[in-house]
N, C-alpha and C positions, 0 to 999 in steps of 0.2 A: 334783799325784797329786792323785785325788779318792777318798776311803774311800767302801766300798759305800754305807755310809747316808748320806753327805753328795749321794752320785750320786739315788739313791733319792726321796733327798727333793729336788731340783734336775731329774728325773727331769718327773714331771707333778704338776699340780696342779688343787686341788677348786675347783669353782664351783659354782651353786646350774644350773641348766640353769632353759631357758623354752619357749615353742612356739619360736623361731629356730632348736631347737635337733632341732626335731622327723624331719627327714628323720635325719641322723644317726644318734638314736637308732634309729632303724626299720633302717638298714644293721644298725648292733652287734644290734641284734633277732634279722635276718638271720640274719647270721654263726650263733649263737648256737645259732639252729634246724638249721641245717647242721653246725654241727660236732650237736650232738647227735643228732639226727635226727626222727626225726616227733614222737617220742612228747612233742617239750617242749612245753609249753603256750602258743600262741604270744598272744598274749591282741591284743584286735582295736583299728587305729589309735587310735581313739577313747576307749579308756581310757589306753591312751601323752598320744596328748595333753590329756588331762582331767588326770596326773599334773602335767603338767610347770606347770601355771596351781597348781601348789597350792604350790611355794614350800617342799617340804618337797627337791624334785628333784633328784639333783645329780650331776654328771659328771667323769670325771678328763680333764684338757688336757694336750696339749703342751705348748711353747712356742710353739711353732706353734695354737696353737687348734685340733687336728686331736682329737675325740674316740674316749677308751681304755677308755670302761668308763663307767659308767652305774650310780646306785642310786635309780631312781624310784618314787615315793609319792604313796599321794590318803589326803589323808582323813577324808574319808567312801568307805567302801569302794561300792562296785558288786555288792558280795556280802555281804548282805545274812544270804542263808541259812546262810554260814558260819562270821557273827560272830553270832549265836541260840546257835553249842555255845562260845565263848569264855569264859573267867569275868570276873564283872564290872567291866567299863568306863564309863565315863561320854563319851569321844572316842577315839577309834581311830586309827592312822594305819595303811594294808592298803602293804606292803610289794609293789607288783606286778612288783620286774626288780632284780636285781642281775649285775651281767657284769663280769667285766676280763678285755681283749683276753690270748689266750691268753702273748704276752710279756712280758705285766707282771704278772702271776701269780707269786704269791709273795714279792711285797716287799712284803707289806703295804699294800695299794692300797685293799681292798676296808674296811680293822681300820679305815684312813681316814674312809674314807666315813660306816660307822656313828659312828665320835667325833662326826664334822660333823654329825651327820640330833642326832644324840643330843643338842649344843648347839640347835642349829634347835628340836629338838621341848620342850625344859625352860624356852623362853619361847614356848610356846601347855600354850593346853589339853589336849591328845595326855597318856593317860596309856596306852596300851598301843599298842605296837606287834605285827604281828602277817606275813604271811606264809600260802606250800604251798611245801615247799619235796620237792621229786622223788627220794623213798628209791635211786633207785638213783642219785644223784651226792653222795654221797661226800667230797668235798669242798663240794661246799655247804651240807652239814648239820655239817658241823666245824665250815665258817665264822659259821651262824647261834648253831650252842651253843657256840663259843669267847665271841658277843657277849652270850653270858645267856638267849637265845633256849631257850624248854622247850617242847618236841615235846609236847602236845594231844593227839591221835590220826594213824592213820591214816584219811582219808579218801577219798570221789570224787571232784575235787572239779571247778567248770565243766561248760558244757553238752558236754567227752567223755569228764566222770567217769573222770580219769584218780585212780591214786592217785595220792596226794601224803601227806607228814609235813604238818597241822599247825599250826604252832609260833607260841609267841606273848611278851611284855615286858613288863614294865612300862616305860613311865619314867621 
């Protein structure tokens, strides 16, 4: 019989994403929008595609290579207006998306993706990682805080002017 920890480790694998995974990431993004409602920020397809070129975007895959979650990151932000609000840095990475399918939540997968991302960033010139967080999504707020992100301020972000927390972490 498998222990809970062994079952957890066997269930999903973390691998880097590339443009071949675009349709799977877009499908999970759409699922996230449907679960959260229309107030959820839905980045444009081109932003997601660019993040898959970054080398820092990660996916959670089943043993049959089905994508069940992702952490998408852009090494250069398309949001320079928001970057200007951040503390000093040389190179930043913008976390454009974090999602874990409902049936795999509360199992440490987001934590595992963050640890993998930190390993990738340690070998790069990136010295600050940042994101925006929906303040009504307490699970997301808690996840980022657990990873050491500091909330800088509440902002009106993106073209929709959604209220978001601006959060960052030095790498």
